[in-house]
C-alpha positions as CSV (number, residue, x, y, z in Angstrom):
1,M,10.3,-19.4,-37.2
2,A,8.2,-17.7,-34.5
3,Y,5.3,-17.4,-37.0
4,D,5.4,-21.1,-37.8
5,I,5.5,-22.1,-34.1
6,I,2.6,-19.9,-33.2
7,A,0.5,-20.8,-36.3
8,Q,1.1,-24.5,-35.7
9,E,0.1,-24.2,-32.1
10,M,-3.1,-22.4,-33.0
11,R,-4.0,-25.2,-35.5
12,R,-3.7,-27.9,-32.9
13,P,-6.9,-29.7,-31.8
14,T,-8.6,-28.3,-28.7
15,V,-11.2,-29.5,-26.2
16,F,-12.7,-26.0,-26.2
17,K,-15.5,-24.7,-28.5
18,D,-15.7,-21.3,-26.7
19,E,-13.3,-20.9,-23.8
20,S,-14.5,-17.3,-23.2
21,A,-17.6,-18.7,-21.5
22,L,-15.3,-19.8,-18.6
23,F,-13.8,-16.3,-18.1
24,P,-14.7,-14.2,-15.0
25,D,-16.2,-11.4,-17.1
26,Y,-18.6,-13.7,-18.9
27,V,-22.3,-13.3,-17.8
28,P,-24.5,-16.3,-18.7
29,T,-28.1,-15.8,-19.7
30,N,-29.2,-18.4,-17.2
31,L,-27.9,-17.9,-13.6
32,V,-28.6,-21.2,-12.0
33,H,-29.2,-21.1,-8.2
34,R,-29.5,-17.3,-8.1
35,E,-33.2,-17.2,-9.0
36,A,-34.1,-16.0,-5.5
37,Q,-31.7,-13.1,-5.7
38,L,-33.0,-12.0,-9.1
39,K,-36.6,-12.2,-7.8
40,S,-35.6,-10.0,-4.8
41,L,-34.1,-7.4,-7.1
42,G,-37.2,-7.5,-9.3
43,R,-39.5,-6.8,-6.3
44,I,-37.3,-4.0,-5.1
45,F,-37.0,-2.2,-8.5
46,R,-40.5,-2.9,-9.7
47,V,-41.6,0.6,-8.6
48,T,-38.8,2.1,-10.8
49,L,-40.5,0.7,-13.9
50,E,-44.1,1.1,-12.7
51,S,-43.8,4.6,-11.2
52,P,-40.7,6.0,-12.7
53,G,-39.3,9.1,-11.0
54,T,-41.2,8.6,-7.8
55,V,-38.5,7.0,-5.7
56,S,-34.8,6.4,-5.7
57,Q,-34.2,2.7,-4.8
58,K,-31.0,1.5,-3.1
59,V,-30.0,-2.1,-2.5
60,T,-26.9,-3.8,-1.2
61,L,-25.7,-7.2,-2.4
62,V,-23.7,-9.1,0.2
63,G,-21.7,-12.3,-0.2
64,D,-18.3,-13.9,-0.4
65,V,-16.0,-14.2,-3.5
66,G,-17.4,-16.1,-6.4
67,V,-21.0,-16.4,-5.3
68,G,-22.5,-14.6,-8.2
69,K,-23.1,-11.0,-7.0
70,T,-21.5,-9.3,-10.0
71,A,-23.1,-11.7,-12.5
72,V,-26.5,-11.2,-11.0
73,A,-26.2,-7.4,-10.9
74,K,-25.1,-7.3,-14.6
75,R,-27.7,-9.7,-15.8
76,F,-30.4,-7.8,-13.8
77,G,-29.2,-4.5,-15.1
78,S,-29.3,-5.5,-18.8
79,T,-32.6,-7.2,-18.3
80,V,-34.3,-4.3,-16.6
81,E,-33.0,-2.0,-19.3
82,S,-34.9,-4.2,-21.9
83,L,-38.0,-4.3,-19.7
84,A,-37.9,-0.5,-19.4
85,K,-37.6,-0.1,-23.1
86,E,-40.7,-2.3,-23.7
87,R,-42.6,0.2,-21.5
88,G,-41.2,3.2,-23.3
89,L,-39.0,4.1,-20.4
90,N,-35.4,5.3,-20.9
91,L,-33.4,3.5,-18.2
92,K,-29.6,3.0,-18.4
93,Y,-27.6,0.6,-16.3
94,V,-23.9,1.4,-15.6
95,H,-21.5,-0.9,-13.7
96,V,-18.5,0.5,-12.0
97,N,-15.8,-1.5,-10.2
98,C,-14.5,0.5,-7.3
99,Y,-11.3,-1.4,-6.9
100,K,-10.2,0.2,-10.1
101,D,-12.1,3.5,-9.7
102,R,-11.5,4.4,-6.0
103,T,-12.7,8.0,-5.9
104,L,-16.0,9.7,-6.4
105,F,-14.5,11.6,-9.4
106,L,-13.4,8.4,-11.1
107,V,-16.8,6.8,-10.5
108,V,-18.6,9.8,-11.9
109,R,-16.2,10.0,-14.8
110,K,-16.9,6.3,-15.7
111,V,-20.6,7.0,-15.7
112,A,-20.1,10.1,-17.9
113,Q,-18.0,8.1,-20.4
114,Q,-20.9,5.7,-20.9
115,L,-23.8,8.2,-20.9
116,I,-22.2,11.2,-22.6
117,P,-19.5,10.1,-25.1
118,G,-17.1,12.8,-26.1
119,L,-17.7,14.9,-23.0
120,P,-14.4,16.7,-21.9
121,E,-13.4,15.2,-18.6
122,R,-10.9,17.9,-17.5
123,G,-11.8,21.0,-15.7
124,F,-14.7,19.4,-13.8
125,S,-15.1,18.5,-10.1
126,A,-16.9,15.3,-9.4
127,Q,-20.0,17.3,-8.3
128,E,-19.9,19.5,-11.5
129,L,-19.5,16.4,-13.7
130,F,-22.4,14.7,-12.0
131,G,-24.5,17.8,-12.5
132,T,-23.8,17.5,-16.2
133,I,-24.9,13.9,-16.0
134,W,-28.1,14.8,-14.2
135,D,-28.9,17.5,-16.8
136,T,-28.4,14.9,-19.5
137,L,-30.8,12.5,-17.7
138,E,-33.3,15.4,-17.3
139,G,-33.0,16.4,-21.0
140,E,-33.5,12.8,-22.2
141,N,-36.1,12.0,-19.5
142,A,-33.8,9.1,-18.6
143,H,-33.1,7.2,-15.4
144,L,-29.8,5.7,-14.2
145,L,-29.3,2.5,-12.3
146,L,-25.8,2.6,-11.0
147,A,-24.0,-0.5,-9.6
148,L,-20.9,0.1,-7.5
149,D,-19.0,-3.2,-7.2
150,E,-16.4,-3.7,-4.5
151,I,-17.8,-0.6,-2.7
152,D,-15.4,-1.3,0.2
153,F,-12.5,0.2,-1.8
154,L,-14.4,3.5,-2.4
155,V,-15.2,3.8,1.3
156,A,-11.7,2.9,2.4
157,N,-10.3,5.5,0.1
158,E,-12.7,8.4,0.7
159,K,-14.7,7.4,3.8
160,D,-18.5,8.1,3.6
161,A,-18.4,11.3,1.4
162,P,-19.1,9.6,-1.9
163,L,-22.0,7.5,-0.6
164,Y,-23.4,10.5,1.2
165,F,-23.3,12.4,-2.0
166,L,-24.8,9.7,-4.2
167,T,-27.6,8.8,-1.7
168,R,-28.5,12.4,-1.2
169,V,-28.0,13.9,-4.6
170,A,-31.7,14.0,-5.4
171,D,-32.2,16.4,-2.5
172,E,-30.6,19.1,-4.8
173,Y,-33.5,18.6,-7.2
174,I,-36.6,19.0,-5.1
175,G,-39.8,18.7,-7.0
176,K,-38.2,16.9,-9.9
177,P,-38.3,13.2,-10.8
178,Q,-35.9,10.9,-9.0
179,R,-33.4,9.7,-11.7
180,L,-30.7,7.7,-9.8
181,S,-31.0,4.3,-8.1
182,L,-28.1,2.3,-6.7
183,I,-26.9,-1.3,-6.4
184,L,-24.0,-1.6,-4.0
185,I,-21.9,-4.8,-4.0
186,T,-19.7,-6.0,-1.1
187,R,-18.3,-9.1,0.5
188,N,-19.5,-8.1,3.9
189,L,-21.1,-5.2,5.8
190,D,-18.1,-4.3,8.0
191,F,-17.6,-1.0,6.2
192,V,-21.0,0.2,7.1
193,S,-20.3,0.7,10.8
194,D,-18.0,3.7,10.0
195,L,-20.5,5.5,7.8
196,D,-22.7,8.4,8.6
197,R,-25.9,7.1,10.3
198,S,-28.2,8.5,7.6
199,V,-26.1,6.6,5.0
200,Q,-26.2,3.5,7.1
201,S,-30.0,3.6,7.3
202,T,-30.2,4.0,3.5
203,L,-27.8,1.1,2.7
204,L,-29.3,-1.3,5.2
205,H,-32.9,-0.8,4.0
206,N,-32.7,-3.4,1.2
207,I,-30.1,-6.2,1.6
208,V,-29.9,-9.2,-0.8
209,R,-27.6,-12.0,0.6
210,F,-25.7,-14.5,-1.4
211,E,-24.7,-17.7,0.3
212,R,-21.7,-19.9,-0.8
213,Y,-22.6,-22.5,-3.4
214,T,-22.9,-26.1,-2.3
215,S,-21.1,-28.9,-4.1
216,D,-24.3,-29.9,-6.0
217,Q,-24.9,-26.3,-7.0
218,L,-21.3,-25.9,-8.2
219,Y,-21.8,-29.0,-10.3
220,D,-24.9,-27.6,-11.9
221,I,-23.0,-24.3,-12.7
222,I,-20.0,-25.9,-14.3
223,K,-22.1,-28.5,-16.1
224,M,-24.2,-25.7,-17.7
225,R,-21.1,-23.6,-18.5
226,S,-19.2,-26.6,-19.9
227,M,-22.0,-27.1,-22.4
228,E,-21.2,-23.6,-23.7
229,S,-17.4,-23.8,-23.6
230,I,-16.3,-27.5,-24.0
231,K,-16.8,-29.7,-27.0
232,E,-19.3,-32.5,-26.7
233,G,-17.8,-35.6,-25.1
234,A,-14.6,-33.8,-24.1
235,V,-15.4,-33.7,-20.3
236,S,-17.1,-36.4,-18.3
237,E,-19.6,-36.2,-15.5
238,D,-16.9,-37.7,-13.2
239,V,-14.5,-34.9,-14.0
240,L,-17.2,-32.2,-13.4
241,S,-18.1,-33.8,-10.1
242,M,-14.4,-33.8,-9.1
243,I,-14.0,-30.1,-9.9
244,A,-17.2,-29.3,-7.9
245,E,-16.0,-31.3,-4.9
246,I,-12.6,-29.5,-5.0
247,A,-14.3,-26.1,-5.1
248,A,-17.0,-26.9,-2.5
249,P,-15.2,-26.0,0.7
250,R,-14.9,-22.4,-0.7
251,G,-18.3,-22.4,-2.3
252,D,-16.7,-20.3,-5.1
253,A,-18.0,-20.7,-8.6
254,R,-15.2,-18.6,-10.0
255,Y,-12.6,-21.0,-8.7
256,A,-14.5,-24.0,-10.1
257,L,-14.7,-22.4,-13.5
258,E,-11.0,-21.5,-13.4
259,L,-10.2,-25.1,-12.6
260,L,-12.3,-26.3,-15.5
261,W,-10.6,-23.9,-17.9
262,R,-7.1,-24.7,-16.7
263,S,-7.8,-28.4,-16.9
264,G,-8.8,-27.9,-20.5
265,K,-5.5,-26.1,-21.2
266,Y,-3.6,-29.1,-19.8
267,A,-5.6,-31.4,-22.0
268,D,-4.7,-29.3,-25.0
269,A,-1.0,-29.1,-24.1
270,E,-0.9,-32.9,-23.9
271,G,-2.8,-33.5,-27.1
272,S,-5.7,-35.2,-25.3
273,N,-9.2,-35.0,-26.8
274,K,-10.7,-35.3,-23.3
275,I,-10.2,-33.6,-19.9
276,L,-9.0,-36.3,-17.5
277,P,-8.8,-36.3,-13.7
278,E,-5.1,-36.0,-13.9
279,H,-5.5,-32.7,-15.8
280,V,-7.7,-31.5,-12.9
281,R,-5.1,-32.5,-10.4
282,K,-2.5,-30.5,-12.3
283,A,-4.8,-27.5,-12.6
284,Q,-5.5,-27.7,-8.8
285,S,-1.8,-27.6,-8.0
286,D,-1.0,-24.4,-9.9
287,V,-4.3,-22.5,-10.2
288,L,-4.5,-19.2,-8.4
289,Q,-7.7,-19.2,-6.5
290,F,-7.8,-15.5,-7.1
291,P,-8.1,-13.9,-10.6
292,I,-4.6,-12.9,-11.5
293,N,-5.9,-10.0,-13.7
294,I,-7.2,-8.3,-10.6
295,I,-3.8,-8.6,-8.9
296,M,-2.0,-7.3,-12.0
297,D,-4.3,-4.3,-12.2
298,L,-3.5,-3.1,-8.7
299,P,-1.5,0.1,-8.2
300,L,2.3,-0.3,-8.4
301,H,3.1,0.0,-4.8
302,E,0.3,-2.4,-3.7
303,R,1.8,-4.9,-6.2
304,L,5.3,-4.3,-4.7
305,F,3.9,-4.7,-1.2
306,L,2.1,-8.0,-2.2
307,L,5.3,-9.2,-3.9
308,S,7.2,-8.5,-0.6
309,V,4.7,-10.5,1.4
310,A,5.1,-13.4,-1.0
311,K,8.9,-13.2,-0.8
312,A,8.9,-13.0,3.0
313,L,6.6,-16.0,3.3
314,K,8.7,-18.0,0.9
315,K,11.9,-17.1,2.8
316,S,10.4,-17.8,6.2
317,K,8.6,-21.0,5.2
318,S,5.9,-20.1,7.7
319,A,2.2,-19.3,7.4
320,Y,2.6,-15.7,8.6
321,V,5.2,-13.0,8.6
322,T,5.5,-9.7,10.5
323,M,5.0,-6.2,9.0
324,G,8.7,-5.6,9.8
325,E,9.8,-8.5,7.7
326,V,7.6,-7.4,4.8
327,E,8.8,-3.8,5.1
328,S,12.5,-4.8,4.9
329,I,11.9,-6.8,1.8
330,Y,9.7,-4.1,0.2
331,R,12.5,-1.5,0.6
332,L,15.0,-4.0,-1.0
333,V,12.6,-4.7,-3.9
334,C,12.1,-1.0,-4.5
335,E,15.9,-0.4,-4.4
336,T,16.6,-3.2,-6.9
337,R,14.0,-1.6,-9.3
338,S,15.1,2.0,-8.7
339,I,11.7,2.9,-7.3
340,E,11.2,5.4,-4.5
341,P,9.7,3.5,-1.6
342,R,6.6,4.8,0.1
343,K,6.5,5.6,3.8
344,H,5.6,3.2,6.6
345,T,2.3,4.8,7.3
346,Q,1.0,3.9,3.8
347,F,1.6,0.2,4.4
348,W,-1.5,0.0,6.6
349,E,-3.6,1.4,3.7
350,Y,-2.1,-1.2,1.3
351,L,-2.7,-4.0,3.9
352,Q,-6.3,-3.0,4.3
353,N,-7.0,-2.8,0.6
354,L,-5.5,-6.2,0.0
355,K,-7.5,-7.6,2.9
356,N,-10.6,-6.2,1.4
357,L,-9.7,-7.7,-2.0
358,G,-9.5,-11.1,-0.3
359,V,-5.8,-11.9,-1.0
360,L,-4.3,-11.2,2.4
361,Q,-5.3,-12.1,5.9
362,T,-4.0,-10.8,9.3
363,K,-4.0,-11.9,12.9
364,I,-2.5,-10.6,16.2
365,S,0.6,-12.5,17.3
366,G,0.5,-14.8,20.3
367,S,3.2,-16.7,22.2
368,G,6.7,-16.6,20.6
369,F,6.6,-12.9,19.9
370,K,7.6,-9.9,22.0
371,G,4.5,-7.8,22.6
372,K,1.6,-7.7,20.2
373,T,2.3,-7.4,16.4
374,T,0.2,-7.8,13.3
375,L,1.0,-11.0,11.3
376,I,0.3,-11.2,7.6
377,G,-0.6,-14.3,5.6
378,L,-1.8,-15.1,2.1
379,M,-5.3,-16.5,1.4
380,N,-5.5,-19.4,-1.0
381,V,-2.6,-18.1,-3.2
382,P,0.7,-20.0,-3.2
383,A,3.5,-17.7,-2.3
384,E,5.8,-19.1,-5.1
385,A,3.1,-18.7,-7.8
386,L,2.3,-15.2,-6.7
387,E,5.9,-14.2,-6.6
388,S,6.4,-15.5,-10.1
389,A,3.4,-13.7,-11.4
390,L,4.3,-10.3,-9.8
391,S,8.0,-10.5,-10.5
392,G,7.3,-10.8,-14.3
393,G,4.7,-8.0,-14.2
394,I,6.6,-5.2,-12.4
């Protein structure tokens, strides 16, 4: 019975020809409206290809959610690998997302997994493991371009020690070729103020900024992506314009692409051979303007904390709740799931991480509250939808 239901559903007509082209991890060959940023990276890293080993380049990509930072870094990395190969240069690009790998050891381990398959990971410190990586680069006369995405999480977890190590590692190999260059990716530069001054100077030397997309730019992006993902004639210019206008206040291409994908799913569910404005309205009403996979990949107690925020907001029917309200619900949520709750002091770490991720916002209380207290609210994620997603995933 289940087989027949699933098989029949998968045989139904669809408006998609390749829906994976709308997914967050997809990196298109042509990154429209990010030509200036690609050119900037080309100028900065030109010396890496023309005079390999003479300098270690560092650049910081800065911009809001969904403005193309990750896509540009990945496309530049794969392209510069190819250009290096044409010149007979062995250059390897590795991309690490620091919201998943939040310690220097985890970052170095991810690099080792890609550069030295089969290397035993246990029994090494981060510094020892990196030493092995460096020896491999030396042995192969290779160079590493390392991108650290969501760098805020690494800094929040381990302060400036990882960046100090990575920006100064070549000092240990005086007289030898420079083999490590860095691309750091962040939403803002707030984290830099707490770093060692020498690290600050290094990170602020090359900055490439990404502005939010305009409505016209969003239209161009989803128009081009629709040509890869949607069947010809299944989506009109009016529908694409509608999606671009909805996403324009945020300037977020990721949100626009999510709307297009979900609208297509509504069209499929209704047996329509076209994506209609009503499908877009339905998508807008339930789409999470934040990739749910990122939320579901958070550590357990950060998910429990976020679930508690959603429950507290839903219960209070207000825009903000206090830390005390969240903590009370958190302990109840832990109790009902037979999970040992964490201490109050760790809540501030969870709160900061979730703020850095762009899912929570805070403000200091005003009139109506006794004294000053921190108020917590959700950013662009419906409390009911978030509660539903997290309740089923814990």
